[in-house]
Structure formats: C-alpha cells, structure tokens
C-alpha positions in Angstrom: 3.9 -11.2 -12.6 2.9 -13.8 -14.9 -1.0 -14.2 -16.1 -2.7 -15.1 -19.5 -6.3 -13.7 -18.2 -5.0 -10.2 -16.6 -2.6 -7.2 -17.2 -1.0 -5.6 -14.5 0.1 -2.0 -13.9 2.0 -0.6 -11.1 -0.1 2.9 -9.9 3.0 4.0 -7.7 6.6 3.1 -8.6 8.1 0.4 -6.1 9.7 1.8 -2.8 13.4 1.0 -2.1 12.9 1.9 1.6 9.8 0.5 3.7 9.8 3.0 6.2 13.1 5.3 7.4 13.5 5.5 10.8 16.9 6.2 12.3 19.9 7.2 10.3 23.6 8.0 10.7 26.6 8.2 8.5 29.1 5.1 8.7 32.4 4.7 8.3 32.6 4.2 4.6 30.3 7.6 4.3 27.3 5.8 3.4 24.0 6.8 5.0 22.6 4.1 7.1 19.0 3.6 7.9 17.0 1.4 10.2 13.6 0.7 8.7 11.4 -0.4 12.3 8.6 -1.9 9.8 10.8 -4.0 7.1 12.8 -4.9 9.9 16.3 -4.4 8.3 19.1 -2.0 7.4 20.1 -0.6 4.2 23.0 1.9 3.3 22.1 4.2 1.0 24.4 6.4 -1.1 23.8 9.6 -0.8 25.4 11.1 -4.2 23.8 8.2 -6.4 20.6 7.0 -4.4 21.8 3.5 -4.6 20.6 0.9 -1.7 22.4 -1.9 -0.4 20.7 -4.5 2.8 23.2 -4.6 4.7 21.3 -6.0 8.1 18.5 -8.0 7.1 15.4 -8.9 7.8 16.1 -12.6 8.7 18.8 -12.1 10.8 18.7 -12.0 15.0 17.2 -7.7 14.5 13.4 -7.8 14.6 12.5 -4.0 14.6 15.5 -1.7 14.2 14.1 2.1 14.9 17.7 3.7 15.8 21.3 3.2 15.0 24.2 4.9 16.1 28.3 4.3 15.2 31.4 3.7 17.5 34.6 4.8 17.2 35.6 2.0 16.0 33.2 1.5 13.5 30.5 -0.8 15.3 27.1 -0.1 14.7 24.6 -0.1 17.6 20.8 -1.1 17.4 18.1 -0.2 19.5 16.0 -3.0 18.3 12.0 -1.3 19.9 9.8 -4.4 20.0 11.8 -6.9 21.7 13.7 -4.4 23.7 17.1 -5.1 22.8 20.5 -3.6 21.6 22.8 -4.7 19.2 25.9 -4.3 18.5 26.9 -5.5 15.1 30.8 -5.1 15.2 32.8 -4.0 11.7 33.1 -8.0 10.6 29.1 -7.9 11.1 29.2 -10.6 14.1 26.4 -9.4 16.2 26.5 -9.5 19.3 23.7 -8.6 22.0 24.5 -5.2 24.4 21.3 -5.3 26.8 17.9 -7.0 26.8 16.4 -4.6 29.6 16.0 -1.4 27.8 12.2 -1.0 27.3 10.8 -0.3 24.2 14.6 1.3 23.1 14.1 3.9 20.6 16.8 7.4 20.8 20.5 5.9 20.4 23.8 7.7 21.0 27.7 7.3 20.9 30.1 9.7 22.5 33.3 8.4 22.3 33.5 5.0 23.5 30.0 5.5 25.5 26.6 4.4 24.8 23.8 5.8 25.5 19.9 4.7 24.5 16.6 6.0 25.7 13.0 4.7 25.8 9.9 5.7 24.2 7.7 5.5 26.6 5.8 7.4 29.2 7.8 7.7 32.2 11.0 6.4 30.0 14.5 6.4 31.1 17.8 7.5 29.9 20.3 5.1 30.3 24.1 4.4 29.8 24.9 1.0 28.7 28.1 -1.2 29.3 30.1 -3.4 26.3 31.4 -5.6 29.5 28.7 -6.6 30.8 28.1 -4.0 33.4 24.6 -2.7 34.6 23.1 0.2 33.1 23.3 3.4 34.9 20.0 5.4 34.4 20.9 9.1 33.8 17.2 10.1 34.4 13.3 8.8 34.3 10.3 10.9 33.0 10.5 10.9 29.7 7.3 11.4 28.3 8.3 9.1 25.3 11.8 9.7 24.2 13.3 9.3 21.0 16.5 10.6 18.8 19.0 12.2 20.6 22.4 13.7 20.6 25.1 15.5 22.0 25.4 18.8 21.5 28.0 21.2 21.4 27.7 22.1 24.8 28.8 18.8 26.2 25.2 17.6 27.4 22.7 15.5 25.4 19.5 16.7 24.0 16.4 14.3 23.7 13.2 15.2 22.7 9.5 14.4 25.2 7.4 13.8 22.5 4.3 13.9 24.2 4.8 17.2 26.2 6.6 19.1 22.7 9.5 19.8 24.7 13.5 19.2 24.2 15.2 18.2 27.5 19.3 17.9 28.4 21.6 16.3 30.8 24.8 15.6 30.9 26.4 12.8 29.8 27.9 12.1 33.6 23.7 12.2 35.2 23.2 15.3 36.7 19.5 17.2 36.7 17.7 17.3 33.5 16.4 20.9 32.3 14.2 22.0 29.0 16.1 23.9 26.7 13.1 24.3 24.3 9.2 24.3 24.9 6.3 24.3 22.5 7.9 23.0 20.1 5.5 21.2 17.6 5.4 17.6 18.0 9.1 16.8 18.8 10.1 13.5 17.3 14.1 13.7 16.9 16.9 16.3 17.7 19.9 17.1 15.9 22.8 19.5 15.8 24.3 20.5 11.7 28.0 21.3 12.0 28.2 24.8 13.1 26.5 23.5 16.9 22.6 24.8 15.6 19.9 22.4 16.9 17.6 21.2 14.8 14.5 19.5 16.0 11.8 17.8 13.8 8.1 17.6 13.7 6.2 14.2 13.0 3.4 15.3 11.8 2.1 16.1 8.1 3.5 19.7 6.9 7.4 18.5 8.2 8.1 21.0 10.5 11.9 21.2 11.1 12.9 23.9 14.0 16.3 25.3 14.2 17.4 26.3 17.7 20.1 28.6 18.1 21.1 27.6 21.3 24.2 29.1 21.9 23.5 32.6 20.1 20.5 34.4 20.2 18.1 31.6 21.2 16.2 32.5 18.4 14.0 29.8 16.2 13.0 29.8 12.8 10.8 27.2 11.0 10.9 25.0 7.7 8.5 23.7 6.3 9.5 20.6 4.4 6.9 18.8 3.0 7.9 15.3 4.1 5.1 14.2 5.6 6.1 12.0 9.3 9.7 13.5 9.5 11.5 10.4 11.8 14.9 11.8 12.0 18.4 13.4 10.2 21.8 13.0 9.9 24.4 15.9 8.7 27.5 14.8 6.6 30.6 16.3 6.8 29.5 19.2 4.1 27.0 20.4 6.7 24.1 19.1 3.9 21.2 17.8 6.4 19.7 14.3 5.4 15.9 13.7 6.6 13.9 10.5 6.8 10.2 9.9 7.1 8.4 6.4 9.3 4.9 7.2 7.1 6.2 6.8 3.4 10.2 5.7 3.6 12.6 7.4 1.0 15.7 9.6 1.9 15.3 13.3 1.1 18.0 16.2 1.5 16.6 19.7 2.7 18.0 22.7 2.5 18.5 25.6 4.5 15.2 27.2 2.8 13.5 24.4 2.9 14.0 22.9 -1.0 13.9 19.2 -1.1 16.0 16.8 -3.5 15.0 13.4 -3.2 17.8 11.0 -2.3 15.8 7.4 -2.3 12.1 8.2 -3.3 9.3 8.3 -1.2 6.3 5.2 -1.7 4.1 3.0 0.2 5.1 1.2 3.6 3.1 -1.4 3.2 0.5 -1.4 1.4 -2.5 -3.1 3.4 -5.6 -3.1 2.4 -7.3 -1.2 -0.3 -10.1 0.2 -1.7 -11.8 2.1 -4.7 -14.8 5.0 -4.3 -17.2 5.5 -6.7 -15.3 8.6 -8.2 -12.6 6.2 -9.4 -10.1 7.1 -6.5 -7.4 4.3 -4.9 -7.2 4.2 -0.7 -4.0 2.6 0.6 -4.0 1.7 4.3 -0.6 2.2 5.0 0.1 1.4 8.8 0.7 4.9 9.2 -1.5 6.7 7.0 -4.3 6.6 4.3 -2.7 7.0 0.9 -4.0 7.6 -2.4 -0.9 6.0 -4.6 -1.5 7.3 -8.7 -0.2 6.0 -11.8 3.2 7.1 -12.2 4.3 10.3 -13.8 7.8 10.3 -15.2 8.2 14.0 -14.9 7.8 13.1 -10.6 9.8 12.0 -8.4 7.4 8.8 -7.2 5.6 9.8 -3.9 2.6 9.1 -2.6 0.0 11.6 -1.7 -0.9 11.1 2.2 -4.7 11.6 2.4 -4.4 11.8 6.4 -2.0 10.6 8.7 -3.9 8.0 10.8 -1.9 5.5 13.0 -1.9 1.9 12.4 -4.3 1.9 9.8 -5.0 -2.0 8.3 -7.8 -2.5 6.7 -10.3 0.1 4.5 -13.2 0.0 2.4 -15.3 2.7 0.8 -18.6 3.3 1.3 -20.2 6.1 -0.6 -18.6 9.4 0.9 -16.6 7.7 3.6 -13.7 5.6 4.2 -13.6 2.8 7.0 -10.7 1.8 8.2 -9.6 -1.1 11.2 -6.2 -1.1 12.8 -5.1 -4.5 14.4 -4.3 -2.4 17.2 -7.8 -2.8 18.2 -10.1 0.3 16.2 -12.3 0.5 13.7 -13.0 4.2 12.7 -14.9 6.4 9.8 -12.9 9.0 7.9 -14.8 11.4 6.0 -12.2 12.9 3.6 -14.4 16.0 2.7 -14.5 17.3 6.2 -11.6 15.3 7.3 -13.3 14.1 10.7 -12.7 10.9 12.3 -15.2 9.1 14.1 -14.3 6.0 16.1 -17.0 2.6 15.9 -15.1 0.3 17.9 -12.0 0.1 20.1 -10.6 -2.8 22.4 -10.8 -5.5 19.6 -7.9 -8.3 18.9 -6.3 -7.3 16.4 -9.5 -6.5 13.5 -8.4 -6.5 10.1 -10.6 -7.3 7.0 -13.8 -5.1 6.9 -16.5 -4.0 4.2 -20.0 -2.8 4.5 -23.4 -4.3 3.8 -25.8 -2.5 1.7 -27.6 -0.7 4.8 -24.6 0.4 6.6 -23.4 -2.2 8.9 -19.8 -2.9 8.9 -18.3 -6.6 8.7 -15.3 -7.1 10.5 -12.6 -9.8 10.5 -11.5 -9.5 14.2 -8.4 -11.9 13.7 -7.1 -12.3 16.9 -10.0 -13.3 18.6 -11.1 -15.5 15.9 -14.2 -13.7 14.8 -16.5 -11.9 12.4 -18.9 -9.1 14.0 -20.8 -6.5 12.7 -21.3 -3.0 13.7 -24.5 -1.0 12.7 -25.3 2.3 13.0 -25.1 2.7 16.7 -22.3 1.3 17.3 -23.3 -1.6 18.1 -21.2 -4.9 17.8 -22.6 -8.1 17.2 -21.0 -11.3 17.0 -21.5 -12.9 13.2 -19.1 -16.2 13.7 -16.6 -17.2 16.1 -14.6 -19.8 16.5 -12.6 -19.4 13.6 -8.6 -20.0 13.4 -7.4 -16.5 12.0 -10.0 -15.0 10.1 -8.0 -12.0 7.7 -10.7 -10.3 5.6 -14.4 -10.6 4.7 -15.9 -9.5 1.7 -20.0 -10.0 0.3 -21.6 -11.2 -2.7 -24.2 -9.5 -4.6 -27.0 -11.7 -2.6 -25.2 -10.1 1.2 -23.6 -13.5 1.4 -20.6 -12.8 3.5 -17.2 -14.8 2.7 -14.4 -15.1 5.3 -10.2 -15.8 4.5 -8.1 -18.1 6.8 -4.2 -17.5 5.9 -3.5 -20.1 8.4 -5.9 -23.0 7.0 -5.5 -22.2 3.4 -9.3 -21.6 3.0 -11.9 -19.3 2.2 -15.0 -20.0 4.1 -19.3 -18.8 3.4 -20.7 -17.6 6.4 -24.1 -20.0 6.4 -25.2 -19.6 10.0 -22.4 -21.8 10.4 -18.9 -21.3 8.8 -18.6 -23.4 5.4 -15.6 -23.8 3.3 -16.3 -23.1 0.3 -12.4 -23.3 -1.2 -9.2 -25.2 0.5 -5.7 -25.6 -0.2 -5.3 -22.2 -1.1 -1.9 -21.3 1.1 -2.4 -18.3 2.7 -5.0 -16.8 1.2 -5.5 -13.3 2.5 -7.5 -10.4 0.5 -11.0 -11.1 -0.8 -12.6 -9.4 -4.0 -16.0 -10.4 -5.6 -16.4 -9.9 -9.6 -20.0 -11.2 -10.9 -19.7 -14.9 -9.6 -16.5 -15.4 -8.5 -14.4 -14.4 -5.8 -10.7 -14.0 -6.0 -8.1 -14.2 -3.0 -4.2 -13.5 -2.6 -2.3 -16.2 -1.5 0.9 -14.5 0.1 2.1 -18.0 0.8 2.9 -18.8 -3.1 2.3 -15.2 -4.3 -1.0 -16.1 -6.3 -4.4 -14.5 -7.4 -6.8 -17.2 -7.1 -10.3 -17.1 -8.4 -13.4 -19.5 -6.3 -16.5 -19.7 -8.7 -19.0 -19.1 -6.1 -21.6 -21.8 -7.8 -19.5 -24.3 -7.8 -16.6 -23.9 -5.3 -13.9 -24.7 -8.8 -10.5 -22.5 -8.2 -8.5 -21.8 -10.4 -4.9 -19.8 -10.8 -5.3 -16.6 -12.2 -2.0 -14.8 -11.8 1.4 -16.1 -10.6 4.8 -14.7 -9.5 3.0 -11.5 -7.9 5.2 -9.5 -5.2 3.4 -10.1 -2.2 4.2 -11.8 1.4 8.0 -12.1 2.1 10.5 -12.3 -0.9 11.0 -15.6 -2.4 13.3 -18.2 -0.6 13.7 -15.8 2.3 14.3 -17.6 6.1 11.1 -17.4 8.3 11.3 -15.8 11.4 9.3 -15.6 14.5 7.3 -12.1 14.3 8.3 -9.3 16.4 4.9 -8.7 19.0 1.9 -6.6 18.1 2.2 -5.2 21.3 5.4 -3.6 24.0 4.9 -2.6 27.4 1.6 -1.7 26.7 2.5 0.1 23.0 2.0 -0.4 19.9 4.4 -3.2 18.2 4.9 -4.3 14.5 1.7 -5.3 13.0 1.0 -8.1 10.8 1.6 -7.5 6.7 -1.7 -7.8 5.0 -1.9 -8.2 1.0 -5.3 -6.3 0.6 -7.8 -7.0 -3.0 -10.7 -4.9 -4.1 -12.9 -4.9 -6.7 -13.5 -1.7 -9.2 -16.7 -1.4 -10.5 -14.8 -1.5 -14.5 -14.3 -5.5 -13.4 -10.6 -5.1 -12.7 -9.0 -5.2 -9.2 -6.5 -3.7 -7.2 -4.1 -5.4 -5.6 -1.6 -4.7 -2.0 1.6 -5.8 -3.5 3.2 -5.6 -0.4 6.5 -7.5 -1.4 7.6 -4.4 -3.6 5.6 -1.0 -2.1 2.5 -0.9 -4.9 -1.3 -1.2 -5.4 -1.3 -3.2 -8.8 -4.1 -2.5 -11.1 -5.5 -5.9 -13.1 -7.8 -5.3 -15.8 -8.9 -8.3 -18.1 -7.0 -9.3 -20.9 -8.4 -8.2 -24.0 -9.5 -11.4 -26.5 -9.6 -10.9 -30.2 -12.4 -12.8 -32.8 
C-alpha cells in the first residue's frame, strides 16, 4: 500500500490458498488443491509448503470443487457451478468431458474410468466417457454427494451429506447399500493405504471418523480442530493431508489428532468487516464469521472462527450483537454471548452492505434489486430507495443521513428522499465508512481508498496499491452464477470498510486474504 496519510498493518497474515476443497496427489508428488471460491487450482509441495497456481482463475474452469488424476496423468476437474467436468492433459490443454452433470462435486478415477457425483438432493452418481458417449447413471437418490473413492472391496464409497450416511455401489452398477450411519456431517470419504475408511466431517470441531469396514467394524473418532474440513489425501507413506473449505490451508493430520500446518490457514475473503465496542474485529468470511488478530510470530497464522455461518458477506456490530447479510438472500442477527442466531429477513435479492440506526433499525443494500431497505425491530421490511443500479454498501453519518456506494456507476449517493450523487468517477466503490466529516470508500477497480468531504463533495485519493479486487493485469472473466439448480453458487467478492472509534479504519483486503488496520500517520511539528 502507498499512502502519506495512513500507515497500515495486517491483523492476520496473507492466505496462500483462498479456500481449499478437493485434494489429490499428482504424478509429480505434489498435492493439487481445488479452490472453489478462488476459481483456481494450486499445487502444494507437502515438504516445503510452496504453492504454485497451475489452473489460473482466468481460464475455462470457473469453480473447481474436486479433482482426480487418471492413469495417464490427466487431471479431471469437477466445475461445480456451471455443471461441467474438464480434462486437463499432462501438457496443460483443456477439454470438456461433460456439461450434463448438475452440481458436479465428488470425482474419482478407477484406472481409465471416470466417475462423478452430484451435490444436490436426489443427486446422481455417473460414469463419464472421454469419447463423448452418453453418461451412465449408476444410481440416483443421493442426499448431496461429495468426495468419493474406490474402496478395497472394489466398490465406490460416497457420503450422503444430509442423511449422515456413507454408501457404496460397484463401479459396474448394482444396488447401492449403506455402510455407515450416524456419521457426523460427512463431507468426504477417503481410504488410507491400509484400507481403513476415513470420513471427514464439515463441522467446527474437525471430526474424522475412522471405520474398520473389513476388520472388526470398529469406529474411532479423531478431533483435528480444523474447522470446516473438506477433503483429504494420503501419500505413499500413509500420511494424511486435509483441506478446509472454511479457512483454506493444508494440514497434515496424524492418527493421534496432532496436526502440522503445511500451508497455513487464513481468511477465504474477507468480505465485510466490523469492530465492536470492546475492540474485537469481526470479518464476514463467506462460510463463517472470523476474528482476525495481529500476527503472533509464535503462532501458525490461523484465524479464529467465531461461528460457522454459511454465506455471510455483510456484517456490522451493534452493541453486543452482530448483524449479517448473505448474498443468497438472508439477513440475520447473531449474539456472540449466547451463540444464537435470529433471522430478520429471507428471500431478498443479493443483500450485501448493512448498517444500523441508533434505534436499532437495520439498513441494508439489496444489491440485486437495486434497492436500499430498512428492517425494524419487528422485522418489518420497508423500502428506503429503489431504482438504483448496483448498490453494494451503506453507511450513516452523525446526523443519520444514509450513503450508498454503487460499484457499477462508480458513484457514492446520499439518500435525501431521492438518491443524490455525492461523488462520482470513483472506479468501483464498495465498502463505505464515515469518520467525522469525511466519508471513505474502497475502489476495487483501481485499488484505491478515497475520501469524500461530506460538506463539499471534494474527493481525494488516500491510499493506492491496495490488495483488493482481482490481481493487477488479470484478464476479466465472466463470474460464476450466484445460484445453480436452486443451490448456492459463487457470491461476488466485496471489499468491506469500517471505522474504528479511535479514528482508524479497517479494510477487507480481499486480494490477499487479510484485514488491514489503517491508522492516521503521526506528524511532528
């Protein structure tokens, strides 16, 4: 960052992996990681933790959620949102295997054969063919499928995420059968080198259930502490490496529950950011509300998860509670003291920025509908403004006047009955914050922080070269859809901004996965 007025420090280290989902060892011995939110695939050296992007976000793959390697070294990719399955040859060339799979997720190779399942209710498990032949449906009725693998019994094993079961079916078809019930939130099925079944749970505790299917049938439970487990892979020495959809990173998990960070975990976004009266910073991090803290050189760089709260994007502190939005349609109030959540509104069209009036009324930017809404204490929703283009954030000044950023028009508006432009030509302004008689906004197009005088409307560039928005020089691409077959897809990024009581600012630095604390530069006379 470059600024003469502000000095910046990170509250958490940059995240080398924006989310980590499907993982598989490649022919070169590296661990390949599908990054659903980032839209890319990286290769990790398990010895050094070095990360290399091998499938960039500006390529044909939009939202990779799982991957597998074929016998010839080809990589097969489940591209979840557009419903595509890709083959990436050892030479790096892409070919579309199928666009007939709805919400493809779990994917595995059995020799030269390719199988994929669907992460939806009444999902299917299919065999796909590289010669363009029609897919063969082995079974349907999956209650959200996910990571699967061939077991030592010659059957494909896969989870039903909703019904807490693990099932199996022969690759040539047959009658599917349950092999394990009552498994806590199963998200992935993996076998170690000894043929022991490992079932990963997606909850906050990081449970892994080991099932000796072909011995005594006994179970044992390991608590990893890795919040939001997603997938796992075993190397030739039977070492287990796990991923986390909630915080990224790669972690080696020992049989006794000990962990070794290979790639440190961090923030998947962040999106919105806020600070409460006690000085605790909260970040809306898509799958969770997180608490970033200043880096401790003795720590692994992890970020504390306050609560797994899927698809949280906007956030504001209000006394002892937090109000949040999800671009998938909901507004909620969360109480950290009790751990309880109250739903305030549902069915909205991509709500994003949120703030509160002194009387507790919520003010929300309903981005998809081009509106600004108010939600009172009885959860009654009223429209404050409509007919806007793309409102993404809202904030209030000391007199209670409301301001709205529009990142398509490059403008900040003041709501004076009708929306009135306060400042324009701001690139793509997103996060908003007021300090005194100045309004600040984050321009994700030019990676700048702007200040706007609330009295004159004069604008000034406060900081440049911020790590927000897409990387400089990256080719624009069509973003994945917000919904796919009635399920959540990929939510657009959002760089939040908030004002702290001491005159500083907090910025969601979503180009590197950190929260930046911006303090006014001290001057001497």
